[in-house]
Each structure stands twice: as structure tokens, then as C-alpha cells.
C-alpha positions as CSV (number, residue, x, y, z in Angstrom):
1,X,-1.2,10.4,-42.8
2,X,1.1,9.2,-46.0
3,X,-0.9,5.7,-45.8
4,X,-4.3,7.6,-46.2
5,X,-2.9,9.4,-49.1
6,X,-2.2,5.7,-50.5
7,X,-5.6,5.0,-50.2
8,X,-7.3,7.9,-51.6
9,X,-4.9,7.3,-54.7
10,X,-6.1,3.5,-54.8
11,X,-9.7,4.8,-54.6
12,X,-9.6,6.8,-57.7
13,X,-7.5,3.9,-59.3
14,X,-8.5,2.8,-62.5
15,X,-7.6,-0.6,-61.7
16,X,-11.2,-2.5,-59.5
17,X,-8.1,-4.7,-57.5
18,X,-6.5,-1.8,-56.7
19,X,-10.1,0.2,-55.5
20,X,-11.6,-2.3,-54.3
21,X,-8.8,-3.2,-51.8
22,X,-8.6,0.4,-50.6
23,X,-12.5,0.3,-50.4
24,X,-12.6,-2.0,-48.0
25,X,-9.4,-0.3,-45.9
26,X,-11.9,2.7,-46.2
27,X,-14.9,0.9,-44.3
28,X,-12.2,-0.5,-41.6
29,X,-11.8,3.7,-41.3
30,X,-14.9,4.4,-40.9
31,X,-15.1,2.3,-37.5
32,X,-13.4,5.7,-35.8
33,X,-15.5,8.4,-37.9
34,X,-13.2,11.2,-35.9
35,X,-9.7,10.0,-36.5
36,X,-11.3,9.5,-40.4
37,X,-12.7,12.6,-40.8
38,X,-9.2,14.0,-39.2
39,X,-7.4,12.7,-41.8
40,X,-10.0,13.4,-45.0
41,X,-9.8,17.4,-43.9
42,X,-5.9,17.4,-43.7
43,X,-5.8,15.8,-46.9
44,X,-8.3,18.3,-48.3
45,X,-6.4,21.3,-47.6
46,X,-2.8,19.5,-48.3
47,X,-3.1,17.5,-51.2
48,X,-2.1,18.9,-54.9
49,X,-4.5,16.8,-56.5
50,X,-8.1,18.3,-57.5
51,X,-9.7,14.9,-57.6
52,X,-7.8,14.0,-54.1
53,X,-9.7,16.9,-53.3
54,X,-13.0,16.7,-54.6
55,X,-13.1,13.3,-52.9
56,X,-11.6,13.9,-49.6
57,X,-14.8,16.6,-50.1
58,X,-17.3,13.7,-51.1
59,X,-16.2,11.4,-48.2
60,X,-15.7,14.0,-45.3
61,X,-20.0,14.3,-46.2
62,X,-20.8,11.2,-46.1
63,X,-18.4,10.6,-42.7
64,X,-20.7,13.3,-41.9
65,X,-24.3,11.7,-42.8
66,X,-23.7,8.4,-41.5
67,X,-22.6,9.8,-38.0
68,X,-25.5,11.8,-38.5
69,X,-27.7,9.0,-39.1
70,X,-26.2,6.7,-36.8
71,X,-26.4,9.3,-33.9
72,X,-30.3,9.5,-34.9
73,X,-30.8,5.8,-34.6
74,X,-29.1,5.6,-31.3
75,X,-31.3,8.3,-29.5
76,X,-34.4,6.8,-31.2
77,X,-33.8,3.5,-29.3
78,X,-33.4,5.2,-26.2
79,X,-37.0,7.1,-26.3
80,X,-39.3,6.2,-24.1
81,X,-42.4,4.9,-25.7
């Protein structure tokens, strides 16, 4: 969890290199959307910083939307013509 909080802090960094590295780590985390959502919800509940909590809320919505879009594409690919 501490590692994930570091990613969140780095995503808010003004330094482009730090932010870019954090974005790559976030993309890796998106490969497991359930674990990512759980980590984001935990960070949202336990973070003391308003900026981090706001970022978590935005990222939770994105993970949800990406999951819904992916599920829609998967379901439409399995439909019979």
C-alpha cells in the first residue's frame, strides 16, 4: 500500500520525469483492475491529502469506465451474427 501511495504522490508531482514513471506504473497496475480499484478505494479512505483523494476518485471512475467498456467489447464479440 505504501508503494501505491508513492505512485499517487508521484502522479501529482510537478516533475515530468517523476510523473511519467508513475504513469507507467499505473498502466501496469491497470492490468489487474480489481486490485487497482481496491488500492484506490483504500487510498481514498485513508489518505490525508485532498489532492490524493481527488486523484483517487478520478482514477476509480476511469477504472470503472475502462472495465465497463472492455466488458461491452467482449460481450459484443461473443454475440452471434
